[in-house]
mmCIF file of the N, C-alpha and C atoms, coordinates in Angstrom:
data_MODEL
# 
_entry.id   MODEL 
# 
loop_
_atom_site.group_PDB 
_atom_site.id 
_atom_site.type_symbol 
_atom_site.label_atom_id 
_atom_site.label_alt_id 
_atom_site.label_comp_id 
_atom_site.label_asym_id 
_atom_site.label_entity_id 
_atom_site.label_seq_id 
_atom_site.pdbx_PDB_ins_code 
_atom_site.Cartn_x 
_atom_site.Cartn_y 
_atom_site.Cartn_z 
_atom_site.occupancy 
_atom_site.B_iso_or_equiv 
_atom_site.pdbx_formal_charge 
_atom_site.auth_seq_id 
_atom_site.auth_comp_id 
_atom_site.auth_asym_id 
_atom_site.auth_atom_id 
_atom_site.pdbx_PDB_model_num 
ATOM 1   N N  . MET A 1 1  ? 18.634  4.720  14.739 1.00 0.00 ? 1  MET A N  1 
ATOM 2   C CA . MET A 1 1  ? 18.438  5.973  14.037 1.00 0.00 ? 1  MET A CA 1 
ATOM 3   C C  . MET A 1 1  ? 19.804  6.639  13.886 1.00 0.00 ? 1  MET A C  1 
ATOM 4   N N  . PRO A 1 2  ? 20.131  7.064  12.672 1.00 0.00 ? 2  PRO A N  1 
ATOM 5   C CA . PRO A 1 2  ? 21.422  7.747  12.463 1.00 0.00 ? 2  PRO A CA 1 
ATOM 6   C C  . PRO A 1 2  ? 21.511  9.020  13.304 1.00 0.00 ? 2  PRO A C  1 
ATOM 7   N N  . SER A 1 3  ? 22.737  9.365  13.707 1.00 0.00 ? 3  SER A N  1 
ATOM 8   C CA . SER A 1 3  ? 22.915  10.508 14.613 1.00 0.00 ? 3  SER A CA 1 
ATOM 9   C C  . SER A 1 3  ? 22.423  11.815 14.004 1.00 0.00 ? 3  SER A C  1 
ATOM 10  N N  . GLU A 1 4  ? 22.581  12.024 12.707 1.00 0.00 ? 4  GLU A N  1 
ATOM 11  C CA . GLU A 1 4  ? 22.090  13.259 12.075 1.00 0.00 ? 4  GLU A CA 1 
ATOM 12  C C  . GLU A 1 4  ? 20.573  13.341 12.168 1.00 0.00 ? 4  GLU A C  1 
ATOM 13  N N  . GLU A 1 5  ? 19.905  12.209 11.947 1.00 0.00 ? 5  GLU A N  1 
ATOM 14  C CA . GLU A 1 5  ? 18.448  12.177 12.036 1.00 0.00 ? 5  GLU A CA 1 
ATOM 15  C C  . GLU A 1 5  ? 18.001  12.422 13.473 1.00 0.00 ? 5  GLU A C  1 
ATOM 16  N N  . ARG A 1 6  ? 18.700  11.809 14.414 1.00 0.00 ? 6  ARG A N  1 
ATOM 17  C CA . ARG A 1 6  ? 18.377  11.993 15.833 1.00 0.00 ? 6  ARG A CA 1 
ATOM 18  C C  . ARG A 1 6  ? 18.506  13.467 16.227 1.00 0.00 ? 6  ARG A C  1 
ATOM 19  N N  . ILE A 1 7  ? 19.546  14.133 15.752 1.00 0.00 ? 7  ILE A N  1 
ATOM 20  C CA . ILE A 1 7  ? 19.742  15.552 16.053 1.00 0.00 ? 7  ILE A CA 1 
ATOM 21  C C  . ILE A 1 7  ? 18.584  16.371 15.486 1.00 0.00 ? 7  ILE A C  1 
ATOM 22  N N  . GLY A 1 8  ? 18.139  16.043 14.266 1.00 0.00 ? 8  GLY A N  1 
ATOM 23  C CA . GLY A 1 8  ? 17.003  16.735 13.667 1.00 0.00 ? 8  GLY A CA 1 
ATOM 24  C C  . GLY A 1 8  ? 15.731  16.545 14.458 1.00 0.00 ? 8  GLY A C  1 
ATOM 25  N N  . VAL A 1 9  ? 15.481  15.307 14.864 1.00 0.00 ? 9  VAL A N  1 
ATOM 26  C CA . VAL A 1 9  ? 14.283  15.004 15.651 1.00 0.00 ? 9  VAL A CA 1 
ATOM 27  C C  . VAL A 1 9  ? 14.337  15.733 16.991 1.00 0.00 ? 9  VAL A C  1 
ATOM 28  N N  . GLU A 1 10 ? 15.480  15.712 17.640 1.00 0.00 ? 10 GLU A N  1 
ATOM 29  C CA . GLU A 1 10 ? 15.620  16.402 18.931 1.00 0.00 ? 10 GLU A CA 1 
ATOM 30  C C  . GLU A 1 10 ? 15.400  17.903 18.766 1.00 0.00 ? 10 GLU A C  1 
ATOM 31  N N  . GLY A 1 11 ? 15.843  18.470 17.652 1.00 0.00 ? 11 GLY A N  1 
ATOM 32  C CA . GLY A 1 11 ? 15.628  19.886 17.393 1.00 0.00 ? 11 GLY A CA 1 
ATOM 33  C C  . GLY A 1 11 ? 14.153  20.219 17.267 1.00 0.00 ? 11 GLY A C  1 
ATOM 34  N N  . ILE A 1 12 ? 13.409  19.367 16.580 1.00 0.00 ? 12 ILE A N  1 
ATOM 35  C CA . ILE A 1 12 ? 11.961  19.573 16.441 1.00 0.00 ? 12 ILE A CA 1 
ATOM 36  C C  . ILE A 1 12 ? 11.277  19.437 17.803 1.00 0.00 ? 12 ILE A C  1 
ATOM 37  N N  . LEU A 1 13 ? 11.637  18.397 18.541 1.00 0.00 ? 13 LEU A N  1 
ATOM 38  C CA . LEU A 1 13 ? 11.017  18.169 19.849 1.00 0.00 ? 13 LEU A CA 1 
ATOM 39  C C  . LEU A 1 13 ? 11.282  19.316 20.820 1.00 0.00 ? 13 LEU A C  1 
ATOM 40  N N  . ALA A 1 14 ? 12.401  19.983 20.671 1.00 0.00 ? 14 ALA A N  1 
ATOM 41  C CA . ALA A 1 14 ? 12.762  21.072 21.580 1.00 0.00 ? 14 ALA A CA 1 
ATOM 42  C C  . ALA A 1 14 ? 11.821  22.274 21.448 1.00 0.00 ? 14 ALA A C  1 
ATOM 43  N N  . VAL A 1 15 ? 11.192  22.444 20.289 1.00 0.00 ? 15 VAL A N  1 
ATOM 44  C CA . VAL A 1 15 ? 10.333  23.614 20.086 1.00 0.00 ? 15 VAL A CA 1 
ATOM 45  C C  . VAL A 1 15 ? 8.844   23.285 20.189 1.00 0.00 ? 15 VAL A C  1 
ATOM 46  N N  . LEU A 1 16 ? 8.503   22.037 20.405 1.00 0.00 ? 16 LEU A N  1 
ATOM 47  C CA . LEU A 1 16 ? 7.103   21.647 20.514 1.00 0.00 ? 16 LEU A CA 1 
ATOM 48  C C  . LEU A 1 16 ? 6.570   21.922 21.915 1.00 0.00 ? 16 LEU A C  1 
ATOM 49  N N  . THR A 1 17 ? 5.274   22.148 21.978 1.00 0.00 ? 17 THR A N  1 
ATOM 50  C CA . THR A 1 17 ? 4.600   22.346 23.251 1.00 0.00 ? 17 THR A CA 1 
ATOM 51  C C  . THR A 1 17 ? 3.725   21.135 23.524 1.00 0.00 ? 17 THR A C  1 
ATOM 52  N N  . SER A 1 18 ? 3.827   20.605 24.710 1.00 0.00 ? 18 SER A N  1 
ATOM 53  C CA . SER A 1 18 ? 3.003   19.466 25.116 1.00 0.00 ? 18 SER A CA 1 
ATOM 54  C C  . SER A 1 18 ? 1.612   19.962 25.509 1.00 0.00 ? 18 SER A C  1 
ATOM 55  N N  . ILE A 1 19 ? 0.588   19.289 24.986 1.00 0.00 ? 19 ILE A N  1 
ATOM 56  C CA . ILE A 1 19 ? -0.793  19.657 25.299 1.00 0.00 ? 19 ILE A CA 1 
ATOM 57  C C  . ILE A 1 19 ? -1.412  18.506 26.079 1.00 0.00 ? 19 ILE A C  1 
ATOM 58  N N  . PRO A 1 20 ? -1.761  18.744 27.348 1.00 0.00 ? 20 PRO A N  1 
ATOM 59  C CA . PRO A 1 20 ? -2.322  17.654 28.151 1.00 0.00 ? 20 PRO A CA 1 
ATOM 60  C C  . PRO A 1 20 ? -3.719  17.254 27.656 1.00 0.00 ? 20 PRO A C  1 
ATOM 61  N N  . LEU A 1 21 ? -3.960  15.973 27.649 1.00 0.00 ? 21 LEU A N  1 
ATOM 62  C CA . LEU A 1 21 ? -5.275  15.457 27.259 1.00 0.00 ? 21 LEU A CA 1 
ATOM 63  C C  . LEU A 1 21 ? -6.136  15.417 28.522 1.00 0.00 ? 21 LEU A C  1 
ATOM 64  N N  . ASP A 1 22 ? -6.911  16.487 28.709 1.00 0.00 ? 22 ASP A N  1 
ATOM 65  C CA . ASP A 1 22 ? -7.768  16.562 29.877 1.00 0.00 ? 22 ASP A CA 1 
ATOM 66  C C  . ASP A 1 22 ? -9.209  16.222 29.477 1.00 0.00 ? 22 ASP A C  1 
ATOM 67  N N  . VAL A 1 23 ? -10.112 16.289 30.421 1.00 0.00 ? 23 VAL A N  1 
ATOM 68  C CA . VAL A 1 23 ? -11.505 15.906 30.186 1.00 0.00 ? 23 VAL A CA 1 
ATOM 69  C C  . VAL A 1 23 ? -12.150 16.794 29.124 1.00 0.00 ? 23 VAL A C  1 
ATOM 70  N N  . ALA A 1 24 ? -11.900 18.102 29.181 1.00 0.00 ? 24 ALA A N  1 
ATOM 71  C CA . ALA A 1 24 ? -12.507 19.024 28.208 1.00 0.00 ? 24 ALA A CA 1 
ATOM 72  C C  . ALA A 1 24 ? -12.039 18.709 26.792 1.00 0.00 ? 24 ALA A C  1 
ATOM 73  N N  . LEU A 1 25 ? -10.753 18.471 26.628 1.00 0.00 ? 25 LEU A N  1 
ATOM 74  C CA . LEU A 1 25 ? -10.213 18.135 25.315 1.00 0.00 ? 25 LEU A CA 1 
ATOM 75  C C  . LEU A 1 25 ? -10.769 16.800 24.825 1.00 0.00 ? 25 LEU A C  1 
ATOM 76  N N  . ALA A 1 26 ? -10.858 15.829 25.710 1.00 0.00 ? 26 ALA A N  1 
ATOM 77  C CA . ALA A 1 26 ? -11.392 14.511 25.336 1.00 0.00 ? 26 ALA A CA 1 
ATOM 78  C C  . ALA A 1 26 ? -12.856 14.619 24.906 1.00 0.00 ? 26 ALA A C  1 
ATOM 79  N N  . ARG A 1 27 ? -13.637 15.407 25.604 1.00 0.00 ? 27 ARG A N  1 
ATOM 80  C CA . ARG A 1 27 ? -15.049 15.587 25.226 1.00 0.00 ? 27 ARG A CA 1 
ATOM 81  C C  . ARG A 1 27 ? -15.169 16.279 23.871 1.00 0.00 ? 27 ARG A C  1 
ATOM 82  N N  . TYR A 1 28 ? -14.354 17.306 23.665 1.00 0.00 ? 28 TYR A N  1 
ATOM 83  C CA . TYR A 1 28 ? -14.384 18.015 22.395 1.00 0.00 ? 28 TYR A CA 1 
ATOM 84  C C  . TYR A 1 28 ? -13.963 17.082 21.258 1.00 0.00 ? 28 TYR A C  1 
ATOM 85  N N  . ALA A 1 29 ? -12.932 16.285 21.498 1.00 0.00 ? 29 ALA A N  1 
ATOM 86  C CA . ALA A 1 29 ? -12.488 15.312 20.500 1.00 0.00 ? 29 ALA A CA 1 
ATOM 87  C C  . ALA A 1 29 ? -13.600 14.309 20.195 1.00 0.00 ? 29 ALA A C  1 
ATOM 88  N N  . GLY A 1 30 ? -14.307 13.875 21.203 1.00 0.00 ? 30 GLY A N  1 
ATOM 89  C CA . GLY A 1 30 ? -15.424 12.955 20.999 1.00 0.00 ? 30 GLY A CA 1 
ATOM 90  C C  . GLY A 1 30 ? -16.521 13.570 20.152 1.00 0.00 ? 30 GLY A C  1 
ATOM 91  N N  . ASP A 1 31 ? -16.807 14.843 20.391 1.00 0.00 ? 31 ASP A N  1 
ATOM 92  C CA . ASP A 1 31 ? -17.804 15.543 19.571 1.00 0.00 ? 31 ASP A CA 1 
ATOM 93  C C  . ASP A 1 31 ? -17.355 15.625 18.117 1.00 0.00 ? 31 ASP A C  1 
ATOM 94  N N  . LEU A 1 32 ? -16.086 15.989 17.904 1.00 0.00 ? 32 LEU A N  1 
ATOM 95  C CA . LEU A 1 32 ? -15.568 16.071 16.534 1.00 0.00 ? 32 LEU A CA 1 
ATOM 96  C C  . LEU A 1 32 ? -15.612 14.706 15.850 1.00 0.00 ? 32 LEU A C  1 
ATOM 97  N N  . ARG A 1 33 ? -15.282 13.678 16.594 1.00 0.00 ? 33 ARG A N  1 
ATOM 98  C CA . ARG A 1 33 ? -15.284 12.332 16.028 1.00 0.00 ? 33 ARG A CA 1 
ATOM 99  C C  . ARG A 1 33 ? -16.680 11.928 15.567 1.00 0.00 ? 33 ARG A C  1 
ATOM 100 N N  . SER A 1 34 ? -17.666 12.177 16.396 1.00 0.00 ? 34 SER A N  1 
ATOM 101 C CA . SER A 1 34 ? -19.020 11.757 16.042 1.00 0.00 ? 34 SER A CA 1 
ATOM 102 C C  . SER A 1 34 ? -19.625 12.633 14.945 1.00 0.00 ? 34 SER A C  1 
ATOM 103 N N  . LYS A 1 35 ? -19.332 13.925 14.949 1.00 0.00 ? 35 LYS A N  1 
ATOM 104 C CA . LYS A 1 35 ? -19.911 14.835 13.948 1.00 0.00 ? 35 LYS A CA 1 
ATOM 105 C C  . LYS A 1 35 ? -19.261 14.722 12.577 1.00 0.00 ? 35 LYS A C  1 
ATOM 106 N N  . HIS A 1 36 ? -17.953 14.402 12.551 1.00 0.00 ? 36 HIS A N  1 
ATOM 107 C CA . HIS A 1 36 ? -17.218 14.461 11.289 1.00 0.00 ? 36 HIS A CA 1 
ATOM 108 C C  . HIS A 1 36 ? -16.596 13.135 10.871 1.00 0.00 ? 36 HIS A C  1 
ATOM 109 N N  . GLY A 1 37 ? -16.899 12.063 11.593 1.00 0.00 ? 37 GLY A N  1 
ATOM 110 C CA . GLY A 1 37 ? -16.435 10.735 11.210 1.00 0.00 ? 37 GLY A CA 1 
ATOM 111 C C  . GLY A 1 37 ? -14.928 10.553 11.248 1.00 0.00 ? 37 GLY A C  1 
ATOM 112 N N  . LEU A 1 38 ? -14.268 11.245 12.175 1.00 0.00 ? 38 LEU A N  1 
ATOM 113 C CA . LEU A 1 38 ? -12.822 11.126 12.297 1.00 0.00 ? 38 LEU A CA 1 
ATOM 114 C C  . LEU A 1 38 ? -12.448 9.880  13.088 1.00 0.00 ? 38 LEU A C  1 
ATOM 115 N N  . LYS A 1 39 ? -11.249 9.393  12.863 1.00 0.00 ? 39 LYS A N  1 
ATOM 116 C CA . LYS A 1 39 ? -10.701 8.344  13.714 1.00 0.00 ? 39 LYS A CA 1 
ATOM 117 C C  . LYS A 1 39 ? -10.394 8.974  15.071 1.00 0.00 ? 39 LYS A C  1 
ATOM 118 N N  . LEU A 1 40 ? -10.299 8.154  16.101 1.00 0.00 ? 40 LEU A N  1 
ATOM 119 C CA . LEU A 1 40 ? -10.089 8.665  17.457 1.00 0.00 ? 40 LEU A CA 1 
ATOM 120 C C  . LEU A 1 40 ? -8.852  9.557  17.544 1.00 0.00 ? 40 LEU A C  1 
ATOM 121 N N  . ALA A 1 41 ? -7.716  9.074  17.056 1.00 0.00 ? 41 ALA A N  1 
ATOM 122 C CA . ALA A 1 41 ? -6.482  9.858  17.144 1.00 0.00 ? 41 ALA A CA 1 
ATOM 123 C C  . ALA A 1 41 ? -6.611  11.173 16.374 1.00 0.00 ? 41 ALA A C  1 
ATOM 124 N N  . ASP A 1 42 ? -7.221  11.127 15.192 1.00 0.00 ? 42 ASP A N  1 
ATOM 125 C CA . ASP A 1 42 ? -7.398  12.345 14.398 1.00 0.00 ? 42 ASP A CA 1 
ATOM 126 C C  . ASP A 1 42 ? -8.300  13.346 15.107 1.00 0.00 ? 42 ASP A C  1 
ATOM 127 N N  . SER A 1 43 ? -9.304  12.860 15.807 1.00 0.00 ? 43 SER A N  1 
ATOM 128 C CA . SER A 1 43 ? -10.195 13.782 16.519 1.00 0.00 ? 43 SER A CA 1 
ATOM 129 C C  . SER A 1 43 ? -9.460  14.470 17.669 1.00 0.00 ? 43 SER A C  1 
ATOM 130 N N  . VAL A 1 44 ? -8.565  13.768 18.339 1.00 0.00 ? 44 VAL A N  1 
ATOM 131 C CA . VAL A 1 44 ? -7.773  14.372 19.424 1.00 0.00 ? 44 VAL A CA 1 
ATOM 132 C C  . VAL A 1 44 ? -6.810  15.407 18.844 1.00 0.00 ? 44 VAL A C  1 
ATOM 133 N N  . ILE A 1 45 ? -6.202  15.084 17.722 1.00 0.00 ? 45 ILE A N  1 
ATOM 134 C CA . ILE A 1 45 ? -5.279  16.018 17.061 1.00 0.00 ? 45 ILE A CA 1 
ATOM 135 C C  . ILE A 1 45 ? -6.033  17.278 16.639 1.00 0.00 ? 45 ILE A C  1 
ATOM 136 N N  . ALA A 1 46 ? -7.194  17.110 16.012 1.00 0.00 ? 46 ALA A N  1 
ATOM 137 C CA . ALA A 1 46 ? -7.985  18.253 15.556 1.00 0.00 ? 46 ALA A CA 1 
ATOM 138 C C  . ALA A 1 46 ? -8.444  19.104 16.741 1.00 0.00 ? 46 ALA A C  1 
ATOM 139 N N  . ALA A 1 47 ? -8.939  18.471 17.784 1.00 0.00 ? 47 ALA A N  1 
ATOM 140 C CA . ALA A 1 47 ? -9.399  19.207 18.965 1.00 0.00 ? 47 ALA A CA 1 
ATOM 141 C C  . ALA A 1 47 ? -8.246  19.976 19.603 1.00 0.00 ? 47 ALA A C  1 
ATOM 142 N N  . SER A 1 48 ? -7.083  19.376 19.661 1.00 0.00 ? 48 SER A N  1 
ATOM 143 C CA . SER A 1 48 ? -5.908  20.048 20.232 1.00 0.00 ? 48 SER A CA 1 
ATOM 144 C C  . SER A 1 48 ? -5.554  21.290 19.433 1.00 0.00 ? 48 SER A C  1 
ATOM 145 N N  . ALA A 1 49 ? -5.582  21.189 18.116 1.00 0.00 ? 49 ALA A N  1 
ATOM 146 C CA . ALA A 1 49 ? -5.258  22.332 17.267 1.00 0.00 ? 49 ALA A CA 1 
ATOM 147 C C  . ALA A 1 49 ? -6.288  23.451 17.423 1.00 0.00 ? 49 ALA A C  1 
ATOM 148 N N  . ILE A 1 50 ? -7.559  23.083 17.479 1.00 0.00 ? 50 ILE A N  1 
ATOM 149 C CA . ILE A 1 50 ? -8.609  24.096 17.609 1.00 0.00 ? 50 ILE A CA 1 
ATOM 150 C C  . ILE A 1 50 ? -8.529  24.790 18.967 1.00 0.00 ? 50 ILE A C  1 
ATOM 151 N N  . ILE A 1 51 ? -8.394  24.015 20.027 1.00 0.00 ? 51 ILE A N  1 
ATOM 152 C CA . ILE A 1 51 ? -8.360  24.581 21.378 1.00 0.00 ? 51 ILE A CA 1 
ATOM 153 C C  . ILE A 1 51 ? -7.166  25.514 21.573 1.00 0.00 ? 51 ILE A C  1 
ATOM 154 N N  . THR A 1 52 ? -6.039  25.197 20.947 1.00 0.00 ? 52 THR A N  1 
ATOM 155 C CA . THR A 1 52 ? -4.838  26.024 21.100 1.00 0.00 ? 52 THR A CA 1 
ATOM 156 C C  . THR A 1 52 ? -4.725  27.084 20.006 1.00 0.00 ? 52 THR A C  1 
ATOM 157 N N  . ASN A 1 53 ? -5.750  27.163 19.150 1.00 0.00 ? 53 ASN A N  1 
ATOM 158 C CA . ASN A 1 53 ? -5.750  28.127 18.043 1.00 0.00 ? 53 ASN A CA 1 
ATOM 159 C C  . ASN A 1 53 ? -4.499  27.981 17.184 1.00 0.00 ? 53 ASN A C  1 
ATOM 160 N N  . SER A 1 54 ? -4.165  26.731 16.875 1.00 0.00 ? 54 SER A N  1 
ATOM 161 C CA . SER A 1 54 ? -2.978  26.412 16.088 1.00 0.00 ? 54 SER A CA 1 
ATOM 162 C C  . SER A 1 54 ? -3.372  25.929 14.702 1.00 0.00 ? 54 SER A C  1 
ATOM 163 N N  . THR A 1 55 ? -2.434  26.015 13.775 1.00 0.00 ? 55 THR A N  1 
ATOM 164 C CA . THR A 1 55 ? -2.624  25.444 12.454 1.00 0.00 ? 55 THR A CA 1 
ATOM 165 C C  . THR A 1 55 ? -2.107  24.018 12.474 1.00 0.00 ? 55 THR A C  1 
ATOM 166 N N  . LEU A 1 56 ? -2.914  23.108 11.988 1.00 0.00 ? 56 LEU A N  1 
ATOM 167 C CA . LEU A 1 56 ? -2.539  21.699 11.932 1.00 0.00 ? 56 LEU A CA 1 
ATOM 168 C C  . LEU A 1 56 ? -1.742  21.456 10.668 1.00 0.00 ? 56 LEU A C  1 
ATOM 169 N N  . LEU A 1 57 ? -0.508  20.997 10.818 1.00 0.00 ? 57 LEU A N  1 
ATOM 170 C CA . LEU A 1 57 ? 0.344   20.641 9.690  1.00 0.00 ? 57 LEU A CA 1 
ATOM 171 C C  . LEU A 1 57 ? 0.245   19.144 9.483  1.00 0.00 ? 57 LEU A C  1 
ATOM 172 N N  . THR A 1 58 ? -0.164  18.730 8.281  1.00 0.00 ? 58 THR A N  1 
ATOM 173 C CA . THR A 1 58 ? -0.401  17.311 8.039  1.00 0.00 ? 58 THR A CA 1 
ATOM 174 C C  . THR A 1 58 ? -0.290  16.972 6.561  1.00 0.00 ? 58 THR A C  1 
ATOM 175 N N  . ARG A 1 59 ? -0.064  15.692 6.288  1.00 0.00 ? 59 ARG A N  1 
ATOM 176 C CA . ARG A 1 59 ? -0.166  15.199 4.917  1.00 0.00 ? 59 ARG A CA 1 
ATOM 177 C C  . ARG A 1 59 ? -1.583  14.709 4.650  1.00 0.00 ? 59 ARG A C  1 
ATOM 178 N N  . ASN A 1 60 ? -2.385  14.575 5.695  1.00 0.00 ? 60 ASN A N  1 
ATOM 179 C CA . ASN A 1 60 ? -3.735  14.045 5.607  1.00 0.00 ? 60 ASN A CA 1 
ATOM 180 C C  . ASN A 1 60 ? -4.764  15.180 5.603  1.00 0.00 ? 60 ASN A C  1 
ATOM 181 N N  . VAL A 1 61 ? -4.659  16.059 4.647  1.00 0.00 ? 61 VAL A N  1 
ATOM 182 C CA . VAL A 1 61 ? -5.549  17.216 4.585  1.00 0.00 ? 61 VAL A CA 1 
ATOM 183 C C  . VAL A 1 61 ? -6.992  16.789 4.350  1.00 0.00 ? 61 VAL A C  1 
ATOM 184 N N  . ARG A 1 62 ? -7.195  15.762 3.559  1.00 0.00 ? 62 ARG A N  1 
ATOM 185 C CA . ARG A 1 62 ? -8.551  15.346 3.176  1.00 0.00 ? 62 ARG A CA 1 
ATOM 186 C C  . ARG A 1 62 ? -9.444  15.096 4.382  1.00 0.00 ? 62 ARG A C  1 
ATOM 187 N N  . ASP A 1 63 ? -8.987  14.338 5.349  1.00 0.00 ? 63 ASP A N  1 
ATOM 188 C CA . ASP A 1 63 ? -9.822  14.018 6.512  1.00 0.00 ? 63 ASP A CA 1 
ATOM 189 C C  . ASP A 1 63 ? -10.071 15.237 7.399  1.00 0.00 ? 63 ASP A C  1 
ATOM 190 N N  . PHE A 1 64 ? -9.084  16.108 7.521  1.00 0.00 ? 64 PHE A N  1 
ATOM 191 C CA . PHE A 1 64 ? -9.207  17.245 8.423  1.00 0.00 ? 64 PHE A CA 1 
ATOM 192 C C  . PHE A 1 64 ? -9.958  18.421 7.806  1.00 0.00 ? 64 PHE A C  1 
ATOM 193 N N  . LYS A 1 65 ? -10.033 18.508 6.479  1.00 0.00 ? 65 LYS A N  1 
ATOM 194 C CA . LYS A 1 65 ? -10.701 19.637 5.824  1.00 0.00 ? 65 LYS A CA 1 
ATOM 195 C C  . LYS A 1 65 ? -12.171 19.730 6.185  1.00 0.00 ? 65 LYS A C  1 
ATOM 196 N N  . ARG A 1 66 ? -12.766 18.633 6.560  1.00 0.00 ? 66 ARG A N  1 
ATOM 197 C CA . ARG A 1 66 ? -14.212 18.652 6.856  1.00 0.00 ? 66 ARG A CA 1 
ATOM 198 C C  . ARG A 1 66 ? -14.541 19.171 8.254  1.00 0.00 ? 66 ARG A C  1 
ATOM 199 N N  . VAL A 1 67 ? -13.519 19.548 9.025  1.00 0.00 ? 67 VAL A N  1 
ATOM 200 C CA . VAL A 1 67 ? -13.737 20.044 10.388 1.00 0.00 ? 67 VAL A CA 1 
ATOM 201 C C  . VAL A 1 67 ? -13.775 21.568 10.367 1.00 0.00 ? 67 VAL A C  1 
ATOM 202 N N  . PRO A 1 68 ? -14.945 22.167 10.591 1.00 0.00 ? 68 PRO A N  1 
ATOM 203 C CA . PRO A 1 68 ? -15.030 23.633 10.589 1.00 0.00 ? 68 PRO A CA 1 
ATOM 204 C C  . PRO A 1 68 ? -14.243 24.239 11.755 1.00 0.00 ? 68 PRO A C  1 
ATOM 205 N N  . GLY A 1 69 ? -13.631 25.378 11.497 1.00 0.00 ? 69 GLY A N  1 
ATOM 206 C CA . GLY A 1 69 ? -12.877 26.061 12.546 1.00 0.00 ? 69 GLY A CA 1 
ATOM 207 C C  . GLY A 1 69 ? -11.465 25.555 12.705 1.00 0.00 ? 69 GLY A C  1 
ATOM 208 N N  . LEU A 1 70 ? -11.078 24.559 11.905 1.00 0.00 ? 70 LEU A N  1 
ATOM 209 C CA . LEU A 1 70 ? -9.727  23.982 11.997 1.00 0.00 ? 70 LEU A CA 1 
ATOM 210 C C  . LEU A 1 70 ? -8.889  24.532 10.856 1.00 0.00 ? 70 LEU A C  1 
ATOM 211 N N  . SER A 1 71 ? -7.780  25.157 11.192 1.00 0.00 ? 71 SER A N  1 
ATOM 212 C CA . SER A 1 71 ? -6.832  25.640 10.192 1.00 0.00 ? 71 SER A CA 1 
ATOM 213 C C  . SER A 1 71 ? -5.886  24.494 9.851  1.00 0.00 ? 71 SER A C  1 
ATOM 214 N N  . VAL A 1 72 ? -5.868  24.118 8.559  1.00 0.00 ? 72 VAL A N  1 
ATOM 215 C CA . VAL A 1 72 ? -5.065  22.973 8.119  1.00 0.00 ? 72 VAL A CA 1 
ATOM 216 C C  . VAL A 1 72 ? -4.128  23.407 7.007  1.00 0.00 ? 72 VAL A C  1 
ATOM 217 N N  . GLU A 1 73 ? -2.893  22.933 7.082  1.00 0.00 ? 73 GLU A N  1 
ATOM 218 C CA . GLU A 1 73 ? -1.903  23.213 6.030  1.00 0.00 ? 73 GLU A CA 1 
ATOM 219 C C  . GLU A 1 73 ? -1.176  21.923 5.673  1.00 0.00 ? 73 GLU A C  1 
ATOM 220 N N  . ARG A 1 74 ? -1.071  21.666 4.386  1.00 0.00 ? 74 ARG A N  1 
ATOM 221 C CA . ARG A 1 74 ? -0.394  20.460 3.897  1.00 0.00 ? 74 ARG A CA 1 
ATOM 222 C C  . ARG A 1 74 ? 1.126   20.627 4.039  1.00 0.00 ? 74 ARG A C  1 
ATOM 223 N N  . ILE A 1 75 ? 1.763   19.554 4.498  1.00 0.00 ? 75 ILE A N  1 
ATOM 224 C CA . ILE A 1 75 ? 3.231   19.552 4.550  1.00 0.00 ? 75 ILE A CA 1 
ATOM 225 C C  . ILE A 1 75 ? 3.774   18.562 3.544  1.00 0.00 ? 75 ILE A C  1 
# 
């Protein structure tokens, strides 16, 4: 990875918050997956955003739009 790109990535990582995948989050993700037909990873991402009251930034708006209570913004 070029050094300029690495610096950019490190800058983004410095402001992110780590969200632990605990039992409650996993159960909620499982519910979202079964109710809305999400892939496993997408259900964990959606559950994390909802639980933390965050807006999900994604290029995959189509799959996430069907999840009620999830704030989604296209990047």
